[in-house]
N, C-alpha and C positions, 0 to 999 in steps of 0.2 A: 337531372340534378336540380336541386333547389338552392337558390341563393338565400340562405338563412343567416344573414348577418345583420347587425343593426349598427347604424352609424349614429354617433352622438348627436343629439339635437342641441342647438344653441338658441337660447333665449335672445330676443332682440336687446334686452337690457344687459345681458351677460355676454361678455366677449371672452374668447379663449386666450387673448393677449392682454396684459395689464395696460392701463391707460398711461400714455406718456405725458408728463407734466412739463411745465416751463422749467422747473427745477432740474429735471432730467436733462433738458437741453443745455441749461447753464453749466452743468457739471461735465457735459460731453466734451470729448476732444475730437475736433474735426480734423480729418486726415485726407491727404491725397496720396494714394499708395500707402506707404508706411510712415510717411513724414507728416507731422502736424501741419495743417494748413492755416493760414491767417484767417481770422474770423472777421467777416465784413457783413454788413446788412444793407440791403437796398432800401433807400428812403427817397421820398419825393419831398423836395423843399423848394420854396420860392425865394430866390435871391434877387437883389437889385441888379439890373442890367449892368450898371457901372462896375459892380463887384465881379461879375462873370467876365466882362471884358478885361478888367485888370488882371485877374488870375490867368486868363487865356494868353495875354501878352507876356506875363512873367514866366509862365510854365514852359513855353517853347515845346520841345519834343516830349517832355515828361508827361504832359497831360494836365489840364487844369484841375481835374478832380483830385489827383494825387497831391497837387500843391495845396489845395484847400484842406485836404486831410492832414497834411503835415503842419499847416498853419494852426489848425485847431488843436493838434497835439501839443504844439509849442505853447499855445495859450494855456492849456491845462498845466503844463510843466511850470510855467511862470507863476500861475496861481498857487500851485503847491509850494514853490520856492518862496514866494512872498509870505505865505501863511507860516511856513517854517521859520523864516527869518524874524517875523513879528513875534512868534512864540519865544524864540531864543532871546531876543532883545528884551522882551517883557520879563522873562525869568531872570536874566542877568540884572536888570534894573531892580527888580524886587529883592534879589539877593543882596545887591549893593546897598539898597535902602535899609534892609534888615540889619546889615553889618553896621551901618552908620548909626542907626537908632539904638543899637545894643550898647 
């Protein structure tokens, strides 16, 4: 018996699977089992020793990295709130000034 079959040849430049882009990863839903998993990224960052000691003391059993993460999230929320309040106050002042000038 002869083995007369041919297998497809793959060029080094051509892959049988499409390339995965960063956009694909950004749109992906990460899951553990069937439940979506929180997205976290490992980073290396240098922080002042005083900051690390402060967060370790404050964190207790939770872990200082969790406390740092929560603190950063709160900072973002404060910035968003401050920006929203400034916009609203500015719009109201402009509206009131327009009414006064009319």
